[in-house]
LOMAR-940598 format. One record per residue: x negated, y, z of N, C-alpha, C, O, CB in turn. Coordinates in steps of 0.05 Angstrom, whole numbers, padded with zeros to 5 digits, always signed. Atoms other than C-alpha are relative to their C-alpha. Glycine has a CB too. Layout:
% LOMAR-940598
XYZXYZXYZXYZXYZ
...
END
This chain:
% LOMAR-940598
-00033+00009-00020-01587+03837+01431-00007-00024-00001-00011-00032+00022+00037+00004-00014
+00001+00023-00015-01599+03770+01423-00021-00006+00023-00014-00018+00043-00003-00019-00018
+00019+00008-00019-01664+03764+01461+00020+00010+00031+00024-00003+00052-00034+00018-00007
-00010-00006-00032-01624+03806+01517+00026-00018+00012+00034-00019+00036+00009+00033+00002
-00027+00021-00005-01562+03756+01510-00020-00027+00018-00014-00036+00040+00019-00013-00040
+00010+00021-00014-01610+03700+01529-00016+00003+00020-00015-00015+00037-00011-00013-00014
-00004-00012-00026-01641+03738+01579+00015-00008+00023+00008-00021+00043+00009+00021-00003
-00024+00000-00015-01579+03742+01610+00008-00023+00007+00022-00025+00027+00018+00012-00010
-00014+00026-00005-01561+03677+01609-00020-00027+00014-00014-00049+00023+00013-00009-00030
+00024+00012-00021-01633+03655+01640+00006+00008+00027+00000-00011+00041-00031+00012-00006
+00000-00014-00027-01618+03697+01708+00016-00015+00014+00039-00021+00007+00009+00028+00001
-00006+00013-00016-01607+03659+01762+00033+00004+00015+00048-00015+00020-00023+00003+00016
-00022-00010-00001-01545+03706+01784+00021-00009-00025+00044-00012-00018-00006+00027+00003
-00014+00005+00018-01514+03689+01716+00010-00030-00001+00033-00038-00004-00013+00009-00022
-00007+00027-00005-01522+03613+01725+00013-00004+00017+00028-00023+00013-00015-00015+00003
-00016+00003-00019-01491+03616+01785+00024+00007+00000+00038-00008+00012-00007+00007+00018
-00026-00010+00006-01426+03656+01766+00006-00017-00020+00029-00025-00013+00004+00030-00008
-00007+00017+00021-01420+03610+01703+00001-00032+00017+00017-00049+00009-00025+00003-00027
+00001+00023-00009-01433+03550+01747+00034-00003+00022+00047-00024+00025-00033-00001+00017
-00018-00006-00014-01377+03577+01794+00031-00005-00011+00050-00017-00001-00007+00024+00007
-00028+00004+00015-01323+03587+01736+00001-00024-00016+00022-00026-00028+00008+00024-00019
-00002+00028+00000-01339+03513+01714+00008-00011+00017+00032-00014+00011-00017-00011-00002
-00012+00008-00031-01323+03487+01778+00028+00003-00001+00045-00014-00001-00011+00019+00024
-00030+00000-00004-01261+03525+01780+00025-00015-00028+00046-00028-00026+00006+00036+00004
-00012+00012+00023-01238+03506+01708+00006-00030+00000+00027-00041-00009-00017+00005-00022
-00011+00025-00004-01252+03434+01728+00023-00001+00017+00043-00015+00013-00020-00017+00010
-00017+00009-00026-01214+03439+01790+00030+00008-00013+00048-00006-00005-00009+00019+00034
-00021-00011+00016-01159+03471+01749+00013-00023-00020+00036-00031-00020-00013+00024-00016
-00014+00029+00016-01154+03410+01697-00002-00017+00017+00014-00035+00011-00014-00012-00027
-00007+00033-00019-01157+03357+01747+00027+00008+00012+00044-00010+00014-00027-00010+00031
-00031-00012-00011-01094+03397+01777+00015-00009-00023+00029-00029-00021+00005+00037+00006
-00015+00005+00026-01065+03394+01709+00011-00024-00004+00033-00031-00010-00015+00006-00022
-00006+00028+00008-01074+03325+01702+00016-00016+00020+00033-00032+00012-00026-00015-00004
-00014+00007-00024-01047+03305+01766+00039+00007-00002+00057-00009+00003-00017+00018+00026
-00022-00009+00000-00984+03342+01757+00020-00008-00020+00044-00009-00019-00003+00021+00000
-00009+00020+00032-00975+03309+01684+00006-00020+00016+00029-00019+00026-00025-00011-00028
-00010+00025-00008-00978+03241+01714+00022+00004+00025+00041-00010+00020-00026-00018+00009
-00021-00008-00012-00932+03265+01770+00027-00003-00013+00046-00017-00006-00005+00023+00006
-00022-00006+00018-00886+03288+01716+00009-00018-00004+00032-00021+00003-00001+00010-00021
-00007+00022+00014-00886+03225+01683+00010-00017+00009+00024-00032-00005-00015-00010-00010
-00011+00029-00015-00869+03174+01732+00016+00010+00022+00021-00005+00041-00026-00023+00014
-00019-00014-00012-00824+03228+01765+00026+00011-00010+00027+00033-00021-00010+00015+00007
-00021-00004+00017-00755+03229+01742+00005+00027+00007+00004+00043-00011+00023-00019+00002
-00009-00024-00008-00734+03287+01781-00013+00024-00008-00002+00046-00004+00001-00001+00025
+00022-00023+00000-00796+03333+01760+00009+00000-00038+00022+00016-00051-00044-00010+00016
+00000+00007+00027-00800+03302+01687-00023+00019-00010-00036+00036+00002+00030+00005-00015
+00029-00008+00020-00853+03318+01626+00007+00031+00000-00011+00046+00006-00003-00016-00039
+00000-00030+00002-00820+03389+01617-00009+00015+00023-00023+00034+00021+00026+00010-00007
+00005-00013-00025-00825+03407+01692-00027-00005+00001-00037+00012+00016+00015-00010+00024
+00027+00005-00004-00894+03383+01690-00022+00011-00019-00046+00012-00014-00002-00027-00001
+00015-00018+00019-00917+03423+01628+00005+00027+00011-00015+00042+00010+00009-00003-00032
-00009-00033-00011-00886+03493+01659-00013-00009+00026-00014+00015+00032+00041+00013+00003
+00017+00006-00016-00926+03467+01720-00027+00011-00005-00036+00029+00008+00000-00023+00003
+00021+00001+00012-00986+03463+01683-00010+00029-00012-00033+00036-00009+00005-00020-00018
-00001-00023+00008-00975+03530+01650+00008+00018+00024+00012+00041+00017+00017+00000-00023
+00008-00022-00020-00971+03567+01715-00020-00015+00020-00026+00000+00039+00028+00013+00015
+00033+00003-00006-01033+03527+01741-00015+00025-00010-00024+00043+00004-00015-00029-00018
+00023-00020+00018-01071+03570+01684+00008+00019-00009-00008+00033-00023-00012-00009-00022
-00003-00028+00002-01026+03627+01677+00019+00017+00022+00029+00039+00020+00010+00003-00026
-00022-00022-00014-00983+03644+01739-00006+00027+00012+00014+00039+00021+00012-00012+00022
+00011-00029+00001-01017+03708+01751+00018+00019-00010+00025+00039+00001-00024+00003-00015
-00002-00011+00026-00987+03726+01685+00036-00007-00004+00049+00001-00023-00024-00016-00024
-00021+00011-00003-00922+03695+01704+00028+00026+00003+00028+00040+00023-00007-00020+00025
-00018-00023-00014-00857+03747+01700+00030-00012+00006+00051+00001+00009+00002+00027-00020
-00024+00011+00003-00808+03701+01703+00014-00017-00015+00003-00038-00022+00008+00012-00002
-00017+00024+00022-00754+03663+01659+00018+00019-00014+00033+00035-00003+00022-00027+00017
-00020-00013+00009-00717+03690+01603+00027-00007-00005+00030-00027+00009-00006+00006-00017
-00023+00005-00001-00642+03682+01586+00000-00029-00005+00014-00042+00010+00015+00015-00015
+00001+00032+00013-00652+03611+01556-00018-00010+00023-00016-00035+00026-00018-00006-00036
+00008+00017-00024-00692+03595+01619-00032-00010-00006-00044-00030+00003+00024-00027+00005
+00021+00013+00008-00754+03589+01587-00022+00019+00015-00016+00043+00016-00002-00003-00033
+00025-00010-00010-00825+03610+01624-00005+00030-00015-00002+00029-00039-00025-00024-00006
+00008-00028+00013-00844+03688+01604-00025+00000+00013-00029-00013+00033+00021+00027+00005
+00030-00008-00004-00918+03711+01610-00006+00027-00008-00003+00033-00031-00018-00016-00015
+00006-00030+00007-00939+03786+01613-00022+00009+00024-00031-00006+00041+00031+00022+00000
+00016-00008-00021-00982+03827+01655+00020+00013+00025+00035+00032+00021-00022+00021-00012
-00018-00004-00015-00947+03829+01725-00016+00014+00022-00035+00004+00035+00017-00024+00005
+00013-00021-00022-00968+03884+01772+00002-00009+00026-00017-00005+00041+00012+00027+00001
-00005+00007-00028-00939+03854+01834-00022-00024+00008-00040-00022+00025+00032-00009+00003
+00025+00014+00001-00977+03790+01824-00021-00007+00008-00029-00024+00024-00006+00001-00007
+00027-00013-00005-01041+03822+01812-00004+00008+00022-00020-00003+00036-00007+00020-00014
+00007-00011-00028-01034+03863+01871-00003-00021+00029-00017-00017+00049+00024+00021+00005
-00005+00013-00023-01016+03809+01918-00028-00028-00004-00038-00040+00015+00037-00009+00000
+00027+00011+00001-01076+03768+01887-00022+00017+00016-00037+00007+00033-00007-00001-00029
+00026-00021-00011-01123+03829+01907+00004-00002+00027-00016-00003+00041+00001+00036-00010
-00005+00002-00031-01088+03823+01976-00019-00019+00015-00036-00013+00032+00029-00010+00004
+00005+00026-00005-01103+03748+01985-00030-00003-00011-00043-00023-00004+00022-00018-00014
+00028+00010-00002-01173+03756+01956-00022+00002+00016-00040-00014+00020-00008+00006-00015
+00014-00003-00019-01199+03797+02004-00013-00009+00025-00036-00003+00032+00005+00008+00002
+00015+00012-00018-01210+03761+02062-00018-00021-00012-00040-00027-00003+00018-00010+00019
+00025+00020+00009-01240+03709+02019-00031+00010-00004-00051-00003+00001+00008-00011-00028
+00024-00008+00018-01292+03756+01987-00019+00006+00028-00043-00001+00031+00006+00030-00026
+00014-00004-00022-01309+03782+02058-00008-00026+00023-00026-00024+00041+00017+00021+00010
+00018+00021-00017-01320+03712+02093-00019-00015-00012-00038-00029-00003+00014-00020+00012
+00030+00024+00017-01357+03682+02035-00024+00020+00004-00046+00011+00000+00003-00009-00044
+00023-00008+00000-01401+03741+02047-00016-00015+00027-00036-00030+00026+00003+00030-00002
+00007+00013-00023-01408+03723+02120-00013-00024-00007-00036-00022+00001+00021-00004+00016
+00015+00025+00007-01431+03652+02095-00023+00002-00019-00043-00013-00018+00018-00018-00011
+00024-00009+00001-01475+03685+02055-00026+00000+00006-00046-00013+00001+00001+00010+00001
+00028-00009-00018-01520+03724+02101-00013-00024+00016-00037-00031+00015+00008+00025+00024
+00009+00030-00008-01519+03656+02141-00025-00013-00019-00049-00017-00016+00029-00022-00003
+00017+00022+00025-01546+03619+02083-00026+00016-00008-00043+00004-00021+00022-00005-00034
+00020-00021+00011-01595+03675+02069-00027-00003+00018-00051+00002+00012+00013+00032+00003
+00020+00007-00016-01630+03655+02130-00002-00027+00007-00011-00032+00029+00000+00013+00021
+00004+00026+00004-01630+03584+02119+00015-00015+00019+00006-00037+00025-00025-00007+00000
-00023+00011-00010-01565+03569+02163+00022-00002-00017+00028+00011-00037+00006+00012+00021
-00025+00002+00013-01503+03541+02146+00023+00009+00020+00020+00002+00043+00003-00029-00011
-00020-00018-00001-01443+03579+02163+00028-00013-00001+00047+00001-00007-00004+00019-00021
-00023+00016+00011-01389+03531+02154+00028+00013+00022+00052+00009+00016-00008-00041+00003
-00021-00006-00016-01345+03565+02216+00017+00029-00011+00038+00037-00001-00013+00003+00031
-00020-00020+00006-01320+03626+02179+00026-00001-00001+00039+00020+00002-00004+00009-00018
-00029-00003-00002-01251+03604+02174+00007+00000+00028+00029+00010+00034+00015-00021-00014
-00009-00004-00032-01252+03595+02254-00009+00035+00007+00003+00047+00025-00021-00027+00024
+00005-00032-00007-01285+03671+02254+00023+00016-00007+00034+00033+00007-00024+00014-00015
-00015-00019+00008-01239+03697+02209+00031-00001+00012+00045+00019+00014-00003-00001-00028
-00026+00005-00017-01174+03666+02246+00000+00014+00027+00020+00023+00038+00004-00030+00005
-00005-00021-00035-01198+03702+02319-00004+00021-00014+00013+00037-00006-00024-00003+00034
-00003-00021+00000-01215+03756+02287+00028+00012-00014+00034+00035-00007-00021+00007-00009
-00027-00004+00006-01144+03760+02250+00016+00002+00025+00029+00023+00028+00011-00021-00018
-00016+00006-00026-01111+03741+02316-00001+00023+00011+00020+00036+00013-00010-00022+00019
-00001-00014-00018-01143+03792+02359+00003+00025-00013+00007+00044+00002-00021-00003+00017
-00007-00024+00006-01134+03850+02306+00037+00005-00005+00050+00026-00003-00018+00006-00025
-00029+00007-00006-01061+03830+02301+00010+00010+00031+00027+00028+00034+00003-00034-00003
-00020-00006-00023-01044+03834+02375-00011+00029+00011+00002+00043+00027+00000-00027+00026
-00001-00030-00013-01084+03900+02385+00012+00019-00018+00018+00041-00009-00030+00012+00007
-00019-00014+00016-01048+03928+02326+00030+00006+00002+00040+00026-00006-00002-00009-00019
-00016-00002-00003-00984+03908+02349+00006+00010+00028+00028+00022+00031+00006-00017-00010
+00000-00002-00032-00990+03917+02428-00003+00022+00007+00009+00030+00027-00019-00014+00015
+00013-00024-00018-01026+03983+02436+00031+00017-00013+00034+00020-00038-00042+00016-00012
-00012-00014+00011-00965+04024+02430-00009+00037-00013-00022+00054-00002+00019-00005+00017
+00013-00023+00013-00971+04084+02372+00017+00027+00016+00006+00049+00016+00004-00002-00035
-00007-00026-00020-00925+04133+02418-00017+00013+00018-00015+00036+00024+00020-00005+00018
+00017-00009-00022-00980+04135+02469-00024+00007-00020-00029+00030-00025-00006-00023+00025
+00020+00006+00016-01039+04115+02423-00001+00013-00029+00013-00002-00043-00001-00025-00001
-00005-00012+00030-01043+04155+02353-00005-00025-00015-00020-00043-00007-00021+00027-00010
+00003+00028+00013-01037+04100+02297-00027+00003-00010-00044-00015-00008+00022-00009-00024
+00037+00009+00010-01105+04116+02265-00021-00009+00019-00040-00024+00012-00017+00028-00011
+00017+00008-00027-01140+04107+02334+00006-00033+00001-00011-00051-00002+00015+00018+00034
-00008+00024+00002-01100+04048+02337-00014-00026-00015-00025-00046-00007+00021+00006-00009
+00017+00016+00019-01124+04016+02274-00028-00006-00003-00038-00027-00012+00003+00010-00020
+00032-00008-00010-01196+04042+02293-00007-00027+00016-00024-00044+00009-00002+00033+00023
+00002+00025-00022-01188+03988+02356+00002-00013-00004-00015-00029+00003+00010-00006+00017
-00003+00026+00009-01158+03941+02323-00019-00010-00021-00025-00034-00020+00025-00002-00009
+00026+00009+00024-01214+03938+02260-00024-00011+00020-00038-00030+00014-00015+00032-00023
+00027+00006-00016-01268+03937+02322+00003-00025+00015-00014-00042+00019-00008+00022+00020
-00004+00027-00010-01232+03887+02356-00001-00025-00010-00010-00044+00003+00019-00001+00007
+00000+00017+00017-01224+03843+02301-00028-00011+00001-00036-00034+00009+00009+00012-00025
+00032+00012+00004-01299+03841+02288-00018-00008+00018-00039-00019+00011-00016+00015-00010
+00011+00013-00014-01319+03828+02352+00005-00025+00009-00010-00042+00018-00002+00012+00012
-00003+00018-00007-01281+03784+02363-00005-00037-00026-00008-00062-00024+00025+00010+00012
+00018+00024+00021-01303+03737+02304-00028+00006+00004-00040-00015+00003+00006+00002-00038
+00034+00008-00008-01380+03756+02320+00002-00015+00025-00011-00036+00023-00022+00029+00007
-00001+00022-00017-01362+03724+02388+00007-00022+00000-00003-00038+00016+00007+00003+00012
-00002+00026+00005-01329+03667+02364-00030-00017-00024-00037-00040-00028+00034+00000-00015
+00022+00014+00015-01392+03662+02316-00021-00012+00020-00028-00035+00021-00015+00021-00019
+00021+00003-00029-01441+03665+02377-00001-00026+00000-00022-00038-00003+00012+00012+00032
+00000+00027-00019-01414+03600+02401-00017-00025-00016-00031-00040-00001+00036-00012+00003
+00019+00011+00013-01451+03560+02343-00032+00000+00007-00050-00015+00014+00004+00010-00021
+00038-00008-00006-01515+03598+02350-00009-00004+00023-00032-00012+00026-00010+00030-00002
+00006+00008-00026-01513+03592+02420-00009-00035+00009-00030-00044+00020+00026+00009+00015
+00000+00032-00004-01503+03512+02425-00032-00007-00020-00047-00026-00016+00036-00017-00018
+00023+00014+00019-01560+03511+02369-00026+00008+00009-00046-00005+00005+00002+00007-00031
+00030-00011-00004-01614+03557+02395-00005-00016+00027-00026-00029+00028-00002+00038+00003
+00007+00011-00020-01605+03529+02471+00005-00036+00007-00003-00049+00026+00010+00018+00017
-00003+00031-00010-01582+03454+02466-00003-00009-00019-00001-00034-00018+00023-00011+00013
+00010+00020+00013-01602+03441+02399+00016-00016-00021+00008-00032-00039-00007-00014+00018
-00026+00017+00012-01535+03417+02373+00001+00013-00030-00001+00037-00035+00034+00005+00019
-00005-00010+00041-01526+03419+02287+00015+00018+00004+00033+00016+00021+00019-00023-00026
-00021-00025+00003-01493+03486+02275+00019-00012-00018+00040+00000-00013-00013+00030-00013
-00014+00011+00012-01455+03447+02226+00026-00015+00009+00049-00011+00004-00016-00013-00009
-00019+00010-00024-01424+03402+02277+00014+00027+00014+00038+00028+00018-00019-00020+00025
-00013-00016-00024-01412+03464+02322+00020+00006-00019+00038-00012-00021-00016+00027+00018
-00006-00008+00017-01384+03501+02269+00031-00018-00011+00052-00006-00008-00024+00002-00015
-00024+00012+00001-01330+03446+02248+00017-00004+00018+00041-00003+00013-00003-00019-00007
-00012-00005-00030-01311+03444+02321+00018+00019+00014+00038+00017+00028-00018+00003+00014
-00005-00027-00009-01303+03512+02333+00026+00012-00018+00042+00028-00008-00029+00017-00004
-00022-00003+00019-01253+03518+02266+00020-00012+00008+00041+00000+00003-00004-00007-00024
-00030+00015-00002-01200+03466+02290+00003+00017+00027+00025+00021+00037+00003-00040+00003
-00011-00009-00031-01207+03500+02360+00015+00019-00004+00037+00020+00008-00019+00009+00022
-00005-00024+00004-01196+03566+02333+00033-00003-00019+00047+00017-00021-00028+00016-00015
-00023+00006+00018-01136+03541+02287+00019-00009+00017+00041+00000+00013-00005-00020-00023
-00021+00009-00022-01099+03508+02346+00002+00024+00020+00024+00031+00029-00011-00030+00017
-00006-00020-00016-01113+03564+02389+00014+00023-00009+00030+00035+00006-00021+00007+00010
-00021-00023+00011-01083+03620+02342+00024-00012-00004+00041+00005-00009-00008+00014-00027
-00018+00000+00009-01030+03583+02330+00018-00011+00028+00042-00017+00026-00001-00014-00025
-00015+00004-00025-01010+03567+02408-00001+00030+00006+00014+00034+00025-00013-00022+00025
-00001-00022-00014-01022+03643+02420+00022+00016-00009+00033+00033+00005-00025+00014-00001
-00022-00007+00005-00967+03659+02372+00025-00010-00003+00043+00000-00017-00003+00009-00012
-00012+00022+00000-00928+03600+02386+00027+00010+00015+00027+00031+00028-00018-00022+00013
-00022-00014-00011-00853+03605+02411-00008-00010+00038-00019-00030+00048+00036-00012-00018
+00012+00006-00024-00862+03611+02485-00030+00006+00016-00037+00002+00039+00002-00020-00002
+00023-00003-00004-00929+03633+02482-00007+00032+00014+00010+00048+00022-00010-00006-00025
+00003-00030-00013-00970+03699+02510+00013+00024-00012+00023+00043-00001-00028+00007+00000
-00003-00019+00028-00957+03736+02443+00020-00007-00012+00019+00002-00035-00022-00001-00020
-00022+00005+00011-00891+03707+02426+00019+00026-00012+00031+00027-00034+00012-00014+00020
-00015-00027+00014-00860+03782+02424-00010+00013-00020+00002+00032-00029+00002+00021+00017
+00003-00008+00025-00893+03795+02369+00011-00014-00022+00007-00005-00045-00024+00002-00003
-00014+00013+00030-00855+03747+02320+00024+00016+00001+00033+00030+00019+00009-00038-00003
-00028-00004+00013-00794+03763+02287+00013-00017-00010+00010-00024-00034+00000+00016-00018
-00022+00035+00002-00742+03701+02293+00020+00013-00017+00029+00035-00013+00019-00016+00037
-00014+00003+00015-00701+03693+02237+00022-00008+00008+00022-00032+00014-00008-00011-00013
-00031+00002-00015-00623+03697+02263+00010-00030-00012+00009-00037-00035+00025+00029-00010
-00016+00029-00003-00589+03627+02272-00019-00024-00019-00008-00041-00034+00037+00004-00015
+00017+00017+00005-00655+03587+02253-00029-00001+00012-00041+00018+00021+00001+00000-00023
+00037+00005-00021-00728+03564+02285-00021+00016-00013-00044+00020-00007-00018-00038-00001
+00035-00016+00020-00770+03604+02234+00002+00028+00011+00023+00039+00014-00001+00005-00046
+00006-00016-00009-00801+03659+02260-00026+00009-00020-00037-00004-00037-00001-00006+00026
+00028-00010+00020-00859+03704+02230-00009+00025+00018+00008+00040+00029+00009+00012-00039
+00013-00022-00006-00909+03752+02256+00007+00024-00015+00010+00023-00039-00025-00006-00004
-00001-00020+00007-00897+03820+02248-00015+00007-00017-00033-00009-00023+00000+00012+00015
+00023-00006+00019-00935+03861+02196-00012+00028+00021+00001+00040+00038+00012+00009-00040
+00009-00026-00019-00982+03920+02227+00021+00024+00002+00028+00036+00022-00029+00014-00013
-00007-00025-00001-00946+03972+02194+00035+00001+00015+00048+00022+00013-00004+00013-00033
-00016+00003-00023-00884+03950+02244-00002+00028+00022+00014+00044+00029-00011-00029+00014
+00012-00021-00020-00923+03995+02291-00009+00021-00015-00016+00039+00000-00023-00011+00017
+00010-00020+00012-00945+04043+02240-00030+00000-00005-00044+00021-00009+00008+00019+00015
+00033+00006-00002-01017+04013+02236-00001-00014-00029+00006-00038-00030-00011-00023+00031
+00003+00016+00026-01027+03993+02163-00035+00015-00011-00048+00035-00005+00034+00008-00026
+00028-00019+00019-01093+04004+02115+00012+00010-00015+00029-00002-00028-00025-00014-00016
-00004-00017+00025-01085+04060+02070-00005-00015-00019-00024-00031-00020-00016+00024-00002
-00003+00012+00026-01067+04037+02004-00014+00007-00029-00015-00008-00048+00024+00003-00004
+00021-00001+00011-01115+04077+01967+00015+00009-00025-00001+00012-00043-00019-00025+00002
-00011-00003+00022-01066+04094+01912+00006-00030-00011+00025-00031-00027-00017+00019-00016
-00002+00028+00020-01069+04014+01887+00035+00001+00003+00046-00010-00016-00021-00037+00017
-00018+00004-00005-00999+04019+01912+00017+00014-00029+00040+00007-00035+00001+00008+00028
-00011-00008+00015-00983+04057+01854-00006-00017-00032+00012-00023-00047-00005+00028+00003
+00002+00021+00020-01018+04013+01799+00014-00034+00003+00017-00049-00017-00030-00001-00001
-00012+00026-00003-00986+03946+01831+00025+00008+00016+00027+00003+00041-00021-00022+00013
-00021-00007-00021-00924+03971+01856+00016-00033+00003+00017-00052-00011+00025+00029-00013
-00012+00031-00015-00885+03914+01898-00013-00020+00017-00002-00037+00031+00008-00019-00019
+00014+00017-00013-00943+03882+01923-00007+00007+00024+00002+00028+00033-00019-00005-00013
+00014-00013-00023-00988+03882+01992-00022+00012-00002-00035+00019+00018-00004-00015+00018
+00036-00002+00001-01052+03900+01963-00003+00028+00014+00014+00045+00008-00017+00000-00036
+00015-00030-00020-01088+03962+02012-00032+00001-00022-00043-00008-00042-00010-00011+00050
+00035-00005+00008-01159+03989+02009-00011-00019+00004-00035-00018-00003-00017+00021+00014
+00029+00015-00016-01191+03932+02040-00012-00009-00025-00035-00005-00032+00004-00031+00025
+00019+00014+00035-01203+03899+01969-00020+00022-00010-00039+00014-00024+00027-00006-00035
+00021-00019+00012-01241+03971+01952-00026-00008+00020-00049-00010+00011+00011+00036+00003
+00027+00007-00005-01287+03952+02006-00013-00023+00002-00037-00026+00007-00005+00008+00017
+00005+00030+00011-01285+03878+01991-00024+00005-00022-00045-00008-00019+00031-00015-00016
+00008+00001+00032-01315+03896+01921-00024+00013+00007-00046+00002+00004+00021+00017-00027
+00029-00015-00012-01363+03950+01953-00018-00018+00018-00043-00014+00019+00008+00027+00022
+00019+00012-00016-01392+03904+01998-00007-00025-00017-00027-00037-00007+00012-00007+00031
+00011+00015+00016-01402+03852+01944-00013+00003-00023-00023-00013-00040+00011-00012-00003
+00024-00013+00020-01437+03895+01904-00021+00014+00010-00040+00024-00004+00010+00019-00018
+00024-00022-00004-01479+03933+01947-00021-00015+00005-00026-00039+00005+00002+00022+00024
+00032+00008+00004-01549+03938+01953-00014-00018+00028-00012-00013+00052-00021+00033-00004
+00013+00027-00021-01587+03875+01991-00021+00013+00019-00033+00033+00011-00019-00029-00019
+00013-00008-00014-01626+03887+02046-00030-00003+00003-00043-00023+00008+00010-00005+00015
+00037-00002+00011-01702+03909+02035-00019-00005+00013-00038-00020+00011-00013+00023-00008
+00012-00007-00017-01724+03937+02092+00007-00009+00024+00031-00015+00024+00000+00022-00001
-00010-00002-00032-01719+03925+02172-00016+00014+00019-00040+00016+00013+00004-00028+00013
+00012-00021-00017-01738+03969+02229-00008-00014+00021+00006-00029+00034+00018+00022+00007
+00012+00012-00030-01782+03946+02286-00008+00015+00009-00026+00006+00023-00019-00019+00004
+00004-00018-00024-01793+04010+02322+00021+00024-00012+00037+00019-00029-00035+00009+00007
-00018-00017+00005-01757+04077+02317-00014+00021-00024+00002+00032-00039+00008+00012+00028
+00009-00011+00019-01801+04113+02271-00001-00014-00033-00001-00038-00036-00023+00005+00010
+00005+00006+00023-01808+04111+02192-00018-00015-00008-00017-00031-00027-00002+00017-00010
+00021+00027-00001-01870+04073+02202+00004-00020+00003-00012-00036-00007-00014-00003+00015
-00006+00020-00014-01836+04025+02233+00007-00023-00019+00007-00046-00011+00019+00008+00020
-00015+00009+00019-01806+03999+02167-00016-00025-00014-00037-00023-00027+00007+00023-00019
+00018+00022+00019-01827+03931+02140+00017-00012-00021+00041-00006-00023-00012-00026+00017
-00020+00021+00015-01803+03880+02085+00008-00016+00014-00005-00032+00028-00010-00015-00021
-00019+00025-00009-01747+03841+02107-00002-00025-00005+00004-00034-00027+00023+00002-00009
-00001+00032+00006-01758+03766+02117+00027-00006+00019+00036+00005+00039-00033-00021+00011
-00028+00005-00015-01694+03732+02135-00010-00026+00021-00001-00028+00044+00029-00010-00024
+00007+00026-00013-01726+03666+02160-00020+00016+00026-00015+00012+00050-00020-00024-00025
+00007-00019-00029-01770+03715+02205+00006+00007+00021-00004+00006+00044-00003+00016+00000
-00008-00017-00015-01724+03756+02225+00022-00019+00023+00028-00010+00045+00013+00025-00018
-00004+00015-00013-01687+03690+02248-00014-00015+00027-00006-00021+00050+00004-00009-00016
+00025+00014-00019-01747+03661+02281-00001+00023+00028+00006+00019+00051-00037+00000-00021
+00000-00032-00026-01754+03729+02327+00017-00003+00016+00011-00010+00039+00010+00032-00010
-00028+00009-00023-01684+03721+02358-00004-00025+00010-00007-00030+00034+00033-00003-00014
+00003+00032-00016-01692+03649+02366-00017-00004+00021-00019-00026+00032-00009-00024-00018
END
């Protein structure tokens, strides 16, 4: 048993997970120190407020509010847990997109821009196509495919300038990230092309984009709404986890027959494309 434990710790995957966990803990610890310093020198926050803030940094996921005395209470909070899974879904999937490029020896730090463009296209399609004319499940598929294509096309830009102009993909990705952020903001801003997709709060300048459920187009909950009532979680997290734990690519087809399969080599694959 002891030998199995030591073997597990020696695996690269285990070291990678531990390194990530340690980095997260260090980040949280640094944040806690900053909160404490601010609390000491800020009379509005105070030491008590700072300590409560630190508690929320480390255990906010399990916060259940305050008791009658005003003290923080903690326990299993299904709403917080579900919302955490909901927000983790795009992070997991965009992380996988970075991992695929890294496997080929390229740095795809343009994932934020690709995610934004994909999300924008998905929202526009899901909210613009009337479900009274087109069935909601078909609109969902159109929006899903459209989002994938928009993200892929945006990701092609750094690849094209790298292939044809030999411009560093890192610089190209950084630029396209900022362009995507501003472009998406403009698309949904007041007076823009898709202003009608906003729901304006009465007597304020605040507005937010409608959820896809407004048009009857939403991702299936797959029963997760029963486990995490009151949260926004949906079946997307199931897909994200399945992809994260999926089987890696071992073979690539170079023809149409079963005999045309050969071991997949990421670098050779990229060189063949370029």
